[in-house]
C-alpha positions in Angstrom: -10.9 -16.6 -11.0 -9.2 -12.9 -10.4 -5.5 -12.9 -9.5 -5.6 -11.6 -5.9 -1.9 -11.0 -5.7 -0.6 -8.0 -4.9 1.6 -6.1 -7.0 5.4 -6.0 -6.2 8.2 -4.1 -7.4 12.1 -4.4 -6.7 14.0 -1.8 -5.3 17.6 -1.1 -4.0 18.8 0.5 -0.9 22.3 -0.2 0.5 23.4 -2.9 -2.1 20.1 -5.0 -1.2 17.0 -5.6 -3.7 14.0 -5.0 -1.3 10.5 -6.8 -3.3 8.2 -4.1 -2.4 4.3 -4.6 -2.0 1.4 -2.6 -0.3 -0.2 -5.2 2.2 -2.1 -4.7 5.6 0.9 -4.5 7.6 2.1 -1.8 5.3 -1.3 -0.2 6.0 -1.5 -0.8 9.4 2.2 0.6 9.9 1.3 3.5 7.9 -1.9 3.8 9.9 0.2 3.9 13.2 1.9 6.7 12.0 -0.9 9.0 11.8 -2.4 8.0 15.1 -4.8 5.3 13.9 -6.0 7.9 11.2 -4.9 6.0 7.5 -7.1 8.5 5.8 -4.4 11.4 7.3 -2.0 9.6 5.2 -3.7 9.4 2.1 -4.9 12.6 2.0 -1.8 14.7 3.1 -0.7 16.9 0.9 2.7 16.3 0.7 3.3 13.5 -1.5 6.7 12.8 -1.0 5.9 12.9 2.9 3.6 10.2 2.8 5.6 8.0 -0.2 8.7 7.9 2.1 6.1 6.7 5.3 5.0 4.4 2.5 8.7 3.3 1.5 9.5 2.9 5.1 7.1 0.7 5.7 7.2 -1.9 3.1 11.2 -1.8 3.2 10.7 -2.9 6.8 7.9 -5.7 6.2 10.1 -7.3 3.4 13.1 -6.7 5.6 11.1 -8.7 8.6 9.8 -11.2 6.2 13.4 -11.6 4.8 14.6 -11.8 8.8 17.4 -8.9 8.0 18.0 -6.5 10.5 17.5 -3.1 8.7 14.8 -1.2 9.6 13.9 2.3 8.2 12.0 5.5 8.8 10.5 7.9 6.5 13.3 10.2 8.1 16.3 7.9 7.5 14.9 7.3 3.8 15.1 11.0 2.9 18.7 11.1 4.0 19.6 8.1 1.9 17.7 9.0 -0.9 19.6 12.0 -3.2 17.2 15.2 -3.6 17.5 14.5 -7.4 14.6 14.8 -10.0 15.2 11.1 -10.8 15.1 10.0 -7.4 12.0 12.0 -6.8 10.6 10.5 -9.7 11.4 7.3 -8.7 9.8 7.1 -5.0 6.8 8.7 -6.5 6.4 6.1 -9.2 7.1 3.3 -6.6 4.3 5.1 -4.3 1.8 5.5 -7.2 2.2 1.9 -8.4 2.3 -0.4 -5.3 0.0 2.4 -3.1 -2.8 3.2 -5.4 -3.9 -0.2 -6.6 -3.8 -1.4 -3.5 -6.3 1.0 -2.1 -8.4 0.6 -4.9 -8.4 -3.3 -4.9 -9.5 -3.1 -1.6 -12.4 -0.2 -2.0 -13.7 -2.1 -5.4 -13.6 -5.7 -3.7 -15.6 -4.2 -1.0 -17.9 -2.5 -3.4 -18.1 -5.6 -5.5 -18.9 -7.5 -2.5 -21.8 -5.2 -1.5 -23.6 -4.9 -4.5 -23.1 -8.8 -5.1 -24.6 -9.3 -1.5 -28.0 -6.9 -2.8 -28.2 -8.7 -5.8 -28.4 -12.1 -4.2 -30.8 -10.4 -1.7 -33.1 -9.4 -4.9 -32.9 -12.6 -6.4 -34.0 -14.6 -2.8 -36.6 -12.2 -2.6 -37.9 -13.3 -5.9 -37.4 -16.7 -5.5 -39.6 -17.1 -2.2 -42.4 -14.8 -4.1 -43.0 -17.6 -6.8 
């Protein structure tokens, strides 16, 4: 049986450690930031802008889960993260480590389900022809 848990990563903000993951709530929040068009966020030419959007959504999702009052926007994240190469690298790694695997896994699962359904239909057709 495959492990269906989402990848997680600790991320410290203002002295608190958040456990980030890209779940359905995060995708929905980012989709809402783009007027219902998630693909716009994923195809956005600015990786830092998109990474800040996903980071804000992941921070807010964990804060809500923990019943913390803090909430972030991409703009507030841009204000407290330093503009150093190390910080830029960290936000890009967080984005690529959590967002891409979550979306790739969902796409592969949908594709696998479709192929399996076709295989099952083929097998059923063969069985009924015998």
